Each structure stands twice: as C-alpha cells, then as structure tokens.
DSSP file (Angstrom, degrees, kcal/mol; ACC not computed):
  #  RESIDUE AA STRUCTURE BP1 BP2  ACC     N-H-->O    O-->H-N    N-H-->O    O-->H-N    TCO  KAPPA ALPHA  PHI   PSI    X-CA   Y-CA   Z-CA
    1    1 A M              0   0    0      0, 0.0     2,-0.2     0, 0.0    74,-0.0   0.000 360.0 360.0 360.0 126.6    2.0   16.7   -0.4
    2    2 A K        -     0   0    0     74,-0.1     2,-0.4     1,-0.1    74,-0.3  -0.544 360.0-126.7 -74.6 136.6    0.5   16.2   -3.8
    3    3 A L  B     -a   76   0A   0     72,-2.3    74,-2.8    69,-0.3     2,-0.2  -0.722  29.2-177.6 -90.3 132.1    2.9   14.8   -6.4
    4    4 A Y    >   -     0   0    0     -2,-0.4     3,-2.2    72,-0.2     4,-0.4  -0.683  46.7 -87.2-117.0 173.2    3.5   16.6   -9.7
    5    5 A F  G >  S+     0   0    0    139,-2.1     3,-1.9     1,-0.3   140,-0.1   0.871 124.6  60.3 -45.9 -45.5    5.6   15.8  -12.8
    6    6 A E  G 3  S+     0   0    0      1,-0.3    -1,-0.3   138,-0.2   139,-0.1   0.675  95.4  63.5 -63.4 -17.1    8.6   17.5  -11.2
    7    7 A D  G <  S+     0   0    0     -3,-2.2     2,-1.0     1,-0.1    -1,-0.3   0.555  81.8  86.4 -84.4  -8.1    8.5   15.0   -8.3
    8    8 A F    <   -     0   0    0     -3,-1.9    -1,-0.1    -4,-0.4     3,-0.0  -0.778  62.8-174.6 -99.4  95.7    9.2   12.0  -10.5
    9    9 A I    >   -     0   0    0     -2,-1.0     3,-2.5     1,-0.1    96,-0.3  -0.766  32.7-105.6 -94.0 126.8   13.0   11.8  -10.8
   10   10 A P  T 3  S+     0   0    0      0, 0.0    96,-0.2     0, 0.0     3,-0.1  -0.240 107.6  25.9 -51.9 134.0   14.5    9.2  -13.2
   11   11 A G  T 3  S+     0   0    0     94,-3.4     2,-0.1     1,-0.3    95,-0.1   0.153  86.4 136.8  96.2 -17.4   15.9    6.3  -11.1
   12   12 A H    <   -     0   0    0     -3,-2.5    93,-2.5    93,-0.1     2,-0.3  -0.413  31.8-172.5 -65.7 136.2   13.7    6.8   -8.1
   13   13 A T  E     +B  104   0B   0     91,-0.2     2,-0.3    -2,-0.1    91,-0.2  -0.974   9.0 173.2-130.2 144.0   12.3    3.6   -6.7
   14   14 A A  E     -B  103   0B   0     89,-1.8    89,-2.5    -2,-0.3     2,-0.4  -0.983  17.6-143.7-146.2 155.5    9.7    3.0   -4.0
   15   15 A E  E     -B  102   0B   0     -2,-0.3     2,-0.3    87,-0.2    87,-0.2  -0.945  17.2-178.8-123.8 145.4    7.8   -0.1   -2.6
   16   16 A Y  E     +B  101   0B   0     85,-2.8    85,-2.8    -2,-0.4     3,-0.1  -0.919  27.8   1.7-138.2 160.9    4.3   -0.4   -1.4
   17   17 A G  E     -     0   0B   0     -2,-0.3    83,-0.2     1,-0.2     2,-0.1  -0.747  30.4-137.7 119.5-166.8    2.0   -3.0    0.1
   18   18 A P  E     +     0   0B   0      0, 0.0     2,-0.4     0, 0.0    -1,-0.2   0.503  34.1 173.9 -87.6 169.0    1.5   -5.6    1.1
   19   19 A R  E     -B   99   0B   0     80,-1.8    80,-3.3    -3,-0.1     2,-0.4  -0.990  20.8-143.5-136.3 127.3   -1.9   -6.7   -0.2
   20   20 A V  E     -B   98   0B   0     -2,-0.4     2,-0.5    78,-0.2    78,-0.2  -0.775  10.1-145.2 -96.0 135.5   -3.3  -10.2    0.4
   21   21 A V        -     0   0    0     76,-2.3    75,-3.9    -2,-0.4    76,-0.3  -0.853  15.3-148.3-101.6 129.6   -5.3  -11.9   -2.4
   22   22 A S     >  -     0   0    0     -2,-0.5     4,-1.8    73,-0.2     5,-0.1  -0.632  21.4-124.8 -99.2 156.5   -8.2  -14.1   -1.3
   23   23 A R  H  > S+     0   0    0     -2,-0.2     4,-2.4     1,-0.2     5,-0.2   0.902 112.1  56.4 -57.9 -43.3   -9.6  -17.3   -3.0
   24   24 A E  H  > S+     0   0    0      1,-0.2     4,-2.5     2,-0.2    -1,-0.2   0.887 106.9  46.7 -61.6 -41.3  -13.0  -15.6   -3.0
   25   25 A E  H  > S+     0   0    0      2,-0.2     4,-2.6     1,-0.2     5,-0.2   0.873 110.2  54.0 -71.8 -34.0  -11.9  -12.5   -4.9
   26   26 A I  H  X S+     0   0    0     -4,-1.8     4,-2.3     2,-0.2    30,-0.2   0.947 114.3  41.2 -60.1 -48.3  -10.0  -14.7   -7.5
   27   27 A I  H  X S+     0   0    0     -4,-2.4     4,-2.8     2,-0.2    -2,-0.2   0.897 114.0  52.4 -68.5 -41.0  -13.2  -16.7   -8.1
   28   28 A A  H  X S+     0   0    0     -4,-2.5     4,-1.5    -5,-0.2    -2,-0.2   0.930 112.2  45.1 -61.7 -46.0  -15.5  -13.6   -8.1
   29   29 A F  H  X>S+     0   0    0     -4,-2.6     4,-3.1     1,-0.2     5,-0.6   0.956 115.8  46.7 -61.7 -49.3  -13.3  -11.7  -10.6
   30   30 A A  H  X5S+     0   0    0     -4,-2.3     4,-1.0     9,-0.3    -2,-0.2   0.884 106.7  58.5 -61.7 -39.8  -13.1  -14.8  -12.9
   31   31 A S  H  <5S+     0   0    0     -4,-2.8    -1,-0.2     1,-0.2    -2,-0.2   0.878 118.3  31.2 -57.5 -38.2  -16.8  -15.5  -12.6
   32   32 A Q  H  <5S+     0   0    0     -4,-1.5    -2,-0.2    -3,-0.4    -1,-0.2   0.869 137.2  14.2 -89.3 -38.5  -17.6  -12.1  -14.0
   33   33 A Y  H  <5S+     0   0    0     -4,-3.1    -3,-0.2    -5,-0.2    -2,-0.1   0.688 132.2  20.9-118.3 -22.5  -14.7  -11.3  -16.4
   34   34 A D     << -     0   0    0     -4,-1.0     2,-2.4    -5,-0.6    -1,-0.1  -0.467  61.4-179.4-149.8  69.2  -12.5  -14.4  -17.2
   35   35 A P        +     0   0    0      0, 0.0    -4,-0.1     0, 0.0    -5,-0.1  -0.163  28.0 142.5 -77.6  50.1  -14.5  -17.6  -16.5
   36   36 A Q    >>  -     0   0    0     -2,-2.4     3,-2.2     1,-0.1     4,-0.5  -0.670  61.4-116.6 -85.4 146.2  -11.8  -20.0  -17.5
   37   37 A P  H >> S+     0   0    0      0, 0.0     4,-2.5     0, 0.0     3,-1.2   0.800 110.7  62.1 -55.0 -34.7  -11.7  -23.2  -15.3
   38   38 A M  H 34 S+     0   0    0      1,-0.3    16,-1.6     6,-0.2    14,-0.1   0.621 108.9  43.8 -70.5  -9.9   -8.2  -22.5  -13.9
   39   39 A H  H <4 S+     0   0    0     -3,-2.2    -9,-0.3    14,-0.2    -1,-0.3   0.450 123.1  34.9-106.6  -4.8   -9.5  -19.3  -12.3
   40   40 A L  H << S+     0   0    0     -3,-1.2     2,-0.4    -4,-0.5    -2,-0.2   0.705 112.3  43.1-118.8 -30.6  -12.8  -20.8  -11.0
   41   41 A D     X  -     0   0    0     -4,-2.5     4,-2.7    -5,-0.2    -1,-0.3  -0.978  56.5-150.2-135.8 122.9  -12.3  -24.4   -9.9
   42   42 A E  H  > S+     0   0    0     -2,-0.4     4,-2.2     1,-0.2     5,-0.1   0.891  99.7  50.1 -57.9 -43.5   -9.4  -26.0   -7.9
   43   43 A A  H  > S+     0   0    0      1,-0.2     4,-1.0     2,-0.2    -1,-0.2   0.934 114.9  42.7 -64.6 -46.0   -9.7  -29.4   -9.5
   44   44 A A  H  4 S+     0   0    0      1,-0.2     4,-0.5     2,-0.2     3,-0.4   0.886 112.8  54.6 -65.8 -37.6   -9.7  -28.0  -13.1
   45   45 A A  H >< S+     0   0    0     -4,-2.7     7,-1.1    -8,-0.4     3,-1.0   0.863 101.0  59.0 -64.9 -36.1   -6.9  -25.7  -12.1
   46   46 A Q  H 3< S+     0   0    0     -4,-2.2    -1,-0.2     5,-0.3    -2,-0.2   0.842 107.5  47.1 -60.3 -33.2   -4.7  -28.6  -10.9
   47   47 A K  T 3< S+     0   0    0     -4,-1.0    -1,-0.3    -3,-0.4    -2,-0.2   0.521 101.2  88.5 -86.3  -6.5   -4.9  -30.1  -14.3
   48   48 A S  S X  S-     0   0    0     -3,-1.0     3,-1.2    -4,-0.5    -3,-0.0  -0.299  96.7 -98.3 -88.4 172.8   -4.1  -26.8  -16.1
   49   49 A L  T 3  S+     0   0    0      1,-0.3    -1,-0.1     2,-0.1    -4,-0.1   0.777 122.8  61.1 -57.1 -28.8   -0.7  -25.3  -17.0
   50   50 A L  T 3  S-     0   0    0     -5,-0.1    -1,-0.3     1,-0.1    -4,-0.1   0.706  96.3-142.8 -76.6 -20.3   -1.0  -23.2  -13.8
   51   51 A G  S <  S+     0   0    0     -3,-1.2    -5,-0.3    -6,-0.6     2,-0.2   0.705  70.4  15.5  68.5  20.4   -1.1  -26.3  -11.6
   52   52 A G  S    S-     0   0    0     -7,-1.1    -9,-0.1    -8,-0.1   -10,-0.1  -0.835 107.1 -45.7 159.1 165.8   -3.6  -24.8   -9.2
   53   53 A L        +     0   0    0     -2,-0.2     2,-0.3   -11,-0.1   -14,-0.2  -0.301  63.9 169.2 -57.1 132.2   -6.1  -22.0   -8.7
   54   54 A A        -     0   0    0    -16,-1.6    40,-0.2    40,-0.2     3,-0.1  -0.991  36.7 -98.8-147.5 150.5   -4.7  -18.7   -9.8
   55   55 A A        -     0   0    0     38,-2.8    38,-0.4    -2,-0.3   -29,-0.1  -0.377  46.0-102.7 -66.7 145.4   -5.9  -15.2  -10.5
   56   56 A S     >  -     0   0    0    -30,-0.2     4,-2.3   -17,-0.1     3,-0.2  -0.351  27.8-118.6 -60.1 147.5   -6.6  -14.2  -14.1
   57   57 A G  H  > S+     0   0    0      1,-0.2     4,-1.9     2,-0.2    -1,-0.1   0.856 118.5  54.1 -57.5 -34.1   -3.9  -12.1  -15.7
   58   58 A W  H  > S+     0   0    0      2,-0.2     4,-1.8     1,-0.2    -1,-0.2   0.839 105.9  51.5 -71.2 -31.9   -6.5   -9.3  -16.1
   59   59 A H  H  > S+     0   0    0      2,-0.2     4,-2.8    -3,-0.2    -2,-0.2   0.904 105.9  55.7 -66.0 -41.4   -7.3   -9.6  -12.3
   60   60 A N  H  X S+     0   0    0     -4,-2.3     4,-2.8     1,-0.2    -2,-0.2   0.918 106.5  50.8 -54.9 -44.3   -3.5   -9.2  -11.7
   61   61 A C  H  X S+     0   0    0     -4,-1.9     4,-2.6     1,-0.2    -1,-0.2   0.909 110.3  49.0 -61.4 -41.9   -3.7   -5.9  -13.7
   62   62 A G  H  X S+     0   0    0     -4,-1.8     4,-2.3     2,-0.2    -2,-0.2   0.901 111.0  49.6 -64.2 -41.2   -6.6   -4.7  -11.6
   63   63 A I  H  X S+     0   0    0     -4,-2.8     4,-2.3     2,-0.2    -2,-0.2   0.934 112.1  48.5 -62.2 -45.8   -4.8   -5.6   -8.4
   64   64 A M  H  X S+     0   0    0     -4,-2.8     4,-2.5     1,-0.2    -2,-0.2   0.924 110.5  50.9 -61.0 -43.7   -1.7   -3.8   -9.6
   65   65 A M  H  X S+     0   0    0     -4,-2.6     4,-2.7     1,-0.2    -1,-0.2   0.902 109.6  50.2 -62.7 -40.1   -3.7   -0.7  -10.6
   66   66 A R  H  X S+     0   0    0     -4,-2.3     4,-2.8     1,-0.2    -1,-0.2   0.918 111.1  48.8 -63.2 -41.9   -5.4   -0.6   -7.2
   67   67 A M  H  X S+     0   0    0     -4,-2.3     4,-2.2     2,-0.2    -2,-0.2   0.891 111.2  50.5 -64.9 -38.4   -2.0   -0.8   -5.5
   68   68 A I  H  X>S+     0   0    0     -4,-2.5     4,-2.5     2,-0.2     5,-1.9   0.927 111.9  47.8 -63.3 -45.9   -0.7    2.0   -7.7
   69   69 A C  H  <>S+     0   0    0     -4,-2.7     5,-1.9     1,-0.2     6,-0.2   0.944 115.1  44.4 -60.6 -48.7   -3.7    4.2   -6.9
   70   70 A D  H  <5S+     0   0    0     -4,-2.8    -1,-0.2     1,-0.2    -2,-0.2   0.849 113.7  52.7 -64.5 -34.0   -3.4    3.6   -3.2
   71   71 A A  H  <5S-     0   0    0     -4,-2.2    -2,-0.2    -5,-0.2    -1,-0.2   0.945 137.0 -41.7 -70.6 -49.7    0.4    4.1   -3.3
   72   72 A F  T ><5S+     0   0    0     -4,-2.5     3,-1.4    -5,-0.1   -69,-0.3   0.553 111.8  85.7-155.5 -24.4    0.6    7.4   -5.0
   73   73 A I  G > XS+     0   0    0     -5,-1.9     3,-1.6     1,-0.3     5,-0.5   0.899  92.7  54.0 -61.1 -41.3   -1.7    8.1   -7.9
   74   74 A L  G 3 <S+     0   0    0     -5,-1.9    -1,-0.3     1,-0.3    -4,-0.1   0.651 111.4  48.0 -69.3 -11.8   -4.6    9.3   -5.8
   75   75 A N  G < 5S+     0   0    0     -3,-1.4   -72,-2.3    -6,-0.2    -1,-0.3  -0.148 105.5  79.0-114.2  35.5   -2.3   11.8   -4.2
   76   76 A S  B < 5S-a    3   0A   0     -3,-1.6     2,-0.3   -74,-0.3   -72,-0.2  -0.830  88.6-108.4-135.0 172.7   -0.9   13.1   -7.4
   77   77 A A  T   5 +     0   0    0    -74,-2.8    67,-2.9    -2,-0.3   -72,-0.1  -0.284  57.0 169.4 -94.1  45.6   -1.7   15.4  -10.3
   78   78 A S  E   < -C  143   0B   0     -5,-0.5    65,-0.3    -2,-0.3     3,-0.1  -0.315  25.5-174.6 -62.4 139.4   -2.2   12.4  -12.6
   79   79 A M  E     -     0   0B   0     63,-3.5     2,-0.3     1,-0.5    64,-0.2   0.117  52.7 -97.0-117.7  15.8   -3.8   13.2  -15.9
   80   80 A G  E     -C  142   0B   0     62,-0.5    62,-2.6     2,-0.0    -1,-0.5  -0.728  48.1 -72.7 105.3-156.3   -4.1    9.5  -17.0
   81   81 A A  E     -C  141   0B   0     -2,-0.3    60,-0.2    60,-0.3     3,-0.1  -0.973  18.8-128.6-144.6 156.4   -1.8    7.4  -19.1
   82   82 A G  S    S-     0   0    0     58,-2.4     2,-0.3    -2,-0.3    59,-0.1   0.073  73.4 -80.2 -91.5  24.1   -0.9    7.2  -22.8
   83   83 A G        -     0   0    0     57,-0.2     2,-0.4    56,-0.0    -1,-0.3  -0.720  58.3 -65.8 111.8-165.5   -1.5    3.4  -22.8
   84   84 A V        -     0   0    0     -2,-0.3    55,-0.2    55,-0.2     3,-0.1  -0.997  28.8-165.0-129.1 126.8    0.6    0.5  -21.6
   85   85 A E  S    S-     0   0    0     53,-1.9     2,-0.3    -2,-0.4    54,-0.2   0.874  74.8  -2.0 -76.2 -37.8    3.9   -0.4  -23.3
   86   86 A E  E     -D  138   0B   0     52,-1.6    52,-2.2     2,-0.0     2,-0.4  -0.983  51.2-175.8-159.4 138.6    4.2   -3.8  -21.8
   87   87 A V  E     -D  137   0B   0     -2,-0.3     2,-0.4    50,-0.2    50,-0.2  -0.996  11.7-175.3-133.4 134.1    2.6   -6.2  -19.4
   88   88 A K  E     -D  136   0B   0     48,-2.5    48,-2.2    -2,-0.4     2,-0.8  -0.994  16.6-156.5-132.3 128.9    4.0   -9.6  -18.4
   89   89 A W  E     +D  135   0B   0     -2,-0.4    46,-0.2    46,-0.2    45,-0.1  -0.908  23.3 168.5-100.1 108.9    2.4  -12.2  -16.2
   90   90 A L        +     0   0    0     44,-1.8    45,-0.2    -2,-0.8    -1,-0.2   0.793  58.8  10.5 -97.7 -33.5    5.4  -14.1  -14.9
   91   91 A R  S    S-     0   0    0     43,-1.5    -1,-0.3    41,-0.1     2,-0.1  -0.981  84.7 -93.6-144.8 152.3    4.0  -16.4  -12.2
   92   92 A P        -     0   0    0      0, 0.0     2,-0.6     0, 0.0   -36,-0.1  -0.380  29.5-133.9 -66.4 145.0    0.6  -17.3  -11.0
   93   93 A I        -     0   0    0    -38,-0.4   -38,-2.8    41,-0.1     3,-0.1  -0.918  31.3-162.4 -97.5 122.0   -1.0  -15.3   -8.2
   94   94 A R    >   -     0   0    0     -2,-0.6     3,-2.2   -40,-0.2   -73,-0.3  -0.608  29.9 -81.0-105.0 159.6   -2.5  -17.8   -5.7
   95   95 A P  T 3  S+     0   0    0      0, 0.0   -73,-0.2     0, 0.0    -1,-0.1  -0.386 119.6  22.6 -56.2 134.1   -5.1  -17.5   -3.0
   96   96 A G  T 3  S+     0   0    0    -75,-3.9   -74,-0.1     1,-0.3    -3,-0.0   0.313  85.5 149.3  89.1  -8.6   -3.3  -16.1    0.1
   97   97 A D    <   -     0   0    0     -3,-2.2   -76,-2.3   -76,-0.3     2,-0.7  -0.337  40.6-144.1 -60.3 138.9   -0.5  -14.5   -1.8
   98   98 A R  E     -B   20   0B   0    -78,-0.2     2,-0.3    -3,-0.1   -78,-0.2  -0.926  23.8-160.9-107.6 108.8    0.9  -11.4   -0.1
   99   99 A L  E     -B   19   0B   0    -80,-3.3   -80,-1.8    -2,-0.7     2,-0.3  -0.692  14.5-171.7-101.9 142.8    1.8   -8.9   -2.8
  100  100 A T  E     - E   0 127B   0     27,-2.3    27,-2.5    -2,-0.3     2,-0.4  -0.922  14.6-141.0-124.0 156.7    4.1   -5.9   -2.8
  101  101 A L  E     -BE  16 126B   0    -85,-2.8   -85,-2.8    -2,-0.3     2,-0.4  -0.959  12.6-171.5-120.8 132.6    4.6   -3.3   -5.5
  102  102 A R  E     -BE  15 125B   0     23,-2.8    23,-2.5    -2,-0.4     2,-0.4  -0.983   6.3-169.4-120.0 134.3    7.8   -1.7   -6.6
  103  103 A Y  E     -BE  14 124B   0    -89,-2.5   -89,-1.8    -2,-0.4     2,-0.4  -0.957   4.7-168.8-123.2 148.5    7.9    1.2   -9.0
  104  104 A T  E     -BE  13 123B   0     19,-2.5    19,-2.8    -2,-0.4     2,-0.7  -0.999  23.1-130.5-132.8 129.5   10.9    2.7  -10.8
  105  105 A V  E     - E   0 122B   0    -93,-2.5   -94,-3.4    -2,-0.4    17,-0.2  -0.710  24.1-177.1 -78.5 117.2   10.9    6.0  -12.7
  106  106 A L  E     -     0   0B   0     15,-2.9     2,-0.3    -2,-0.7    -1,-0.2   0.925  61.2 -27.0 -82.2 -49.3   12.6    5.2  -16.0
  107  107 A D  E     - E   0 121B   0     14,-1.1    14,-2.5   -97,-0.1     2,-0.3  -0.980  52.9-153.6-161.0 164.1   12.5    8.6  -17.6
  108  108 A A  E     + E   0 120B   0     -2,-0.3     2,-0.3    12,-0.2    12,-0.2  -0.995  14.7 171.4-147.1 137.0   10.5   11.9  -17.5
  109  109 A R  E     - E   0 119B   0     10,-2.3    10,-3.3    -2,-0.3     2,-0.2  -0.999  34.2-112.1-147.0 146.5   10.1   14.6  -20.1
  110  110 A A  E     - E   0 118B   0     -2,-0.3     8,-0.3     8,-0.3     2,-0.2  -0.507  43.5-105.7 -71.9 144.3    7.9   17.7  -20.5
  111  111 A S        -     0   0    0      6,-2.3     6,-0.1     3,-0.4    -1,-0.1  -0.526  21.0-153.6 -70.6 135.6    5.3   17.4  -23.3
  112  112 A K  S    S+     0   0    0     -2,-0.2    -1,-0.1     1,-0.1    -2,-0.0   0.843  94.9  37.9 -76.8 -34.9    6.2   19.5  -26.3
  113  113 A S  S    S+     0   0    0      1,-0.2    -1,-0.1    -3,-0.0    -2,-0.1   0.706 122.9  39.6 -92.0 -21.1    2.6   20.0  -27.4
  114  114 A R    >   -     0   0    0      3,-0.2     3,-2.3     1,-0.1    -3,-0.4  -0.786  63.8-173.5-131.1  88.8    1.0   20.4  -24.0
  115  115 A P  T 3  S+     0   0    0      0, 0.0    -1,-0.1     0, 0.0    -4,-0.1   0.652  79.9  67.8 -61.2 -16.0    3.2   22.5  -21.7
  116  116 A E  T 3  S+     0   0    0     28,-0.1    29,-3.0    -6,-0.1     2,-0.3   0.553 101.3  54.3 -80.1  -5.5    0.9   21.9  -18.7
  117  117 A M  E <   - F   0 144B   0     -3,-2.3    -6,-2.3    27,-0.3     2,-0.3  -0.890  60.5-158.2-130.6 159.1    1.9   18.2  -18.6
  118  118 A G  E     -EF 110 143B   0     25,-2.7    25,-2.3    -2,-0.3     2,-0.5  -0.922  18.9-129.8-128.2 158.4    4.8   15.9  -18.4
  119  119 A I  E     -EF 109 142B   0    -10,-3.3   -10,-2.3    -2,-0.3     2,-0.5  -0.942  20.7-171.2-113.6 123.1    5.3   12.2  -19.4
  120  120 A V  E     -EF 108 141B   0     21,-3.1    21,-3.3    -2,-0.5     2,-0.6  -0.960  13.0-149.2-118.2 117.2    6.8    9.9  -16.9
  121  121 A R  E     -EF 107 140B   0    -14,-2.5   -15,-2.9    -2,-0.5   -14,-1.1  -0.768  23.4-172.1 -85.6 123.9    7.7    6.3  -18.0
  122  122 A I  E     -EF 105 139B   0     17,-2.7    17,-2.3    -2,-0.6     2,-0.5  -0.948  17.6-152.2-123.7 136.9    7.3    4.0  -15.0
  123  123 A S  E     -EF 104 138B   0    -19,-2.8   -19,-2.5    -2,-0.4     2,-0.4  -0.921  16.8-164.5-104.9 130.3    8.3    0.4  -14.6
  124  124 A Y  E     -EF 103 137B   0     13,-3.4    13,-1.9    -2,-0.5     2,-0.4  -0.911   8.3-172.6-116.1 143.0    6.2   -1.6  -12.1
  125  125 A E  E     -EF 102 136B   0    -23,-2.5   -23,-2.8    -2,-0.4     2,-0.5  -0.999   7.8-159.0-131.9 131.1    7.0   -5.0  -10.5
  126  126 A M  E     -EF 101 135B   0      9,-2.8     8,-3.2    -2,-0.4     9,-1.3  -0.952  16.3-170.6-110.6 127.0    4.6   -6.9   -8.3
  127  127 A M  E     -EF 100 133B   0    -27,-2.5   -27,-2.3    -2,-0.5     6,-0.2  -0.847  16.0-133.7-118.4 150.9    6.2   -9.5   -6.1
  128  128 A N    >   -     0   0    0      4,-2.3     3,-2.1    -2,-0.3   -29,-0.1  -0.329  45.6 -86.8 -88.4-178.9    4.8  -12.3   -3.9
  129  129 A A  T 3  S+     0   0    0      1,-0.3   -30,-0.1     2,-0.1    -1,-0.1   0.679 127.4  60.7 -65.8 -17.1    6.0  -12.9   -0.3
  130  130 A H  T 3  S-     0   0    0      2,-0.1    -1,-0.3   -32,-0.1     3,-0.1   0.409 118.6-109.9 -87.9   2.0    8.8  -15.1   -1.5
  131  131 A G  S <  S+     0   0    0     -3,-2.1     2,-0.4     1,-0.3    -2,-0.1   0.590  71.9 143.6  80.1  10.4   10.3  -12.2   -3.4
  132  132 A E        -     0   0    0      1,-0.0    -4,-2.3     2,-0.0     2,-0.5  -0.694  55.0-121.4 -85.7 134.0    9.3  -13.7   -6.8
  133  133 A C  E     + F   0 127B   0     -2,-0.4    -6,-0.3    -6,-0.2     3,-0.1  -0.626  32.7 175.8 -75.4 121.8    8.2  -11.3   -9.4
  134  134 A V  E     +     0   0B   0     -8,-3.2   -44,-1.8    -2,-0.5   -43,-1.5   0.672  63.9   7.3-100.0 -21.9    4.7  -12.2  -10.5
  135  135 A M  E     -DF  89 126B   0     -9,-1.3    -9,-2.8   -46,-0.2     2,-0.3  -0.983  56.4-165.7-160.0 145.6    4.0   -9.4  -12.9
  136  136 A T  E     -DF  88 125B   0    -48,-2.2   -48,-2.5    -2,-0.3     2,-0.3  -0.954   7.6-179.6-130.6 155.9    5.6   -6.4  -14.6
  137  137 A M  E     -DF  87 124B   0    -13,-1.9   -13,-3.4    -2,-0.3     2,-0.4  -0.980  11.7-162.5-151.8 141.8    4.2   -3.4  -16.4
  138  138 A V  E     +DF  86 123B   0    -52,-2.2   -53,-1.9    -2,-0.3   -52,-1.6  -0.998  23.3 165.4-124.7 130.3    5.8   -0.4  -18.2
  139  139 A T  E     - F   0 122B   0    -17,-2.3   -17,-2.7    -2,-0.4     2,-0.8  -1.000  39.1-126.0-146.2 144.0    3.6    2.6  -18.9
  140  140 A P  E     - F   0 121B   0      0, 0.0   -58,-2.4     0, 0.0     2,-0.3  -0.827  35.2-163.4 -87.4 113.3    3.9    6.3  -19.8
  141  141 A A  E     -CF  81 120B   0    -21,-3.3   -21,-3.1    -2,-0.8     2,-0.5  -0.748  10.2-137.3-100.3 146.0    2.0    8.2  -17.2
  142  142 A L  E     +CF  80 119B   0    -62,-2.6   -63,-3.5    -2,-0.3   -62,-0.5  -0.883  23.8 179.1-106.5 128.7    0.8   11.8  -17.6
  143  143 A F  E     -CF  78 118B   0    -25,-2.3   -25,-2.7    -2,-0.5   -65,-0.2  -0.979  31.8-111.4-130.4 142.1    1.2   14.3  -14.8
  144  144 A R  E     - F   0 117B   0    -67,-2.9  -139,-2.1    -2,-0.4     2,-0.3  -0.442  37.2-120.6 -65.6 141.2    0.3   17.9  -14.5
  145  145 A R        -     0   0    0    -29,-3.0    -1,-0.1  -141,-0.2     4,-0.0  -0.664   5.6-145.8 -84.8 140.6    3.4   20.1  -14.2
  146  146 A R  S    S+     0   0    0     -2,-0.3    -1,-0.1     1,-0.3    -2,-0.0   0.874 100.2  26.2 -68.5 -39.1    3.7   22.3  -11.1
  147  147 A N  S >  S-     0   0    0      1,-0.1     3,-2.0     4,-0.1    -1,-0.3  -0.768  71.7-176.1-127.7  82.6    5.4   25.0  -13.2
  148  148 A P  T 3  S+     0   0    0      0, 0.0    -1,-0.1     0, 0.0   -31,-0.1   0.745  82.8  52.3 -56.1 -26.6    4.3   24.7  -16.9
  149  149 A G  T 3  S+     0   0    0    -33,-0.1   -33,-0.1    -4,-0.0     2,-0.0   0.590  87.2 104.5 -86.3  -9.0    6.6   27.4  -18.1
  150  150 A A  S <  S-     0   0    0     -3,-2.0     2,-0.1     1,-0.1    -3,-0.0  -0.323  79.5-103.6 -72.4 153.6    9.8   26.0  -16.6
  151  151 A S              0   0    0      1,-0.1    -1,-0.1    -2,-0.0    -4,-0.1  -0.395 360.0 360.0 -72.8 156.3   12.3   24.2  -18.7
  152  152 A S              0   0    0     -2,-0.1    -1,-0.1   -42,-0.1   -44,-0.1   0.470 360.0 360.0 -84.7 360.0   12.4   20.4  -18.5
C-alpha cells in the first residue's frame, strides 16, 4: 500500500533496520567526501576527540536517508522535503555498529497554497545495538494528498 499524507498520523512511531556499518564504507565515504584523519586512519582516530575510527557526520546523514528510503519513502507519495530543521550527531558510528531507525510523526497539516500536498514534520532517531541514540533529525516532509479537496 502506497503511503499518502493522510497516512501520517501525529504520534505514530515505527522502527526499521538493522543496518550494519562496515569499516570499508566508513573509509570509502571519508576518502571521497570528508577526508579528515579520524574518518580515515585508526591511529589518527585514536588520538582524536572521537577516540577511534568513526563515520563522518555527513556519512551518518547518508546512512539515515538510505534507511528512511528503504523503510517507507520509496513506497510513499513523497514530494521531497522543505529542508531540515535540525540534525544532531550525538555519538560516533563505529565499524560494525548495527543501526536501527525510529521515526515519530510530530505533526501534519495540509498545505494552504498547494492543496495537492501536505506537510508532515517527522523526528528521526538512529540507535546503535546498545540502544544509544547516535543521531537525530527533524524535517518537514512533503507528501501528495490522497484526497486534495478534503479538509485537513
């Protein structure tokens, strides 16, 4: 069943995953997009604030986006997003980490200017296998309405 704006009820929560992050993908991403030593080299990473090899925060965002797509966006009437309100990198993502994603619908409203769409504010939390939150994000997502003429 394809998800539309009307399917995102405030307060709804769901969990997806897991996804395991490898050392090789951490280094590959960092090599191309964020070549700081703490993302490329174990010895340098040990001496850094992170205390060991860890994924770039931008890699974390990419991992989260992939998990979001696999979880429900690719099976929805998504029309994109109006940006990102907040991203927080709370703990390092390490090689071998097993990540899960939780999303919560914060609120939903029909667009006043574009009746074919609704705006759904979603809070995401990514956790490691120890249940520690490693990253959060809040974003207003745009979804096509199933019934554009219906009241919100």
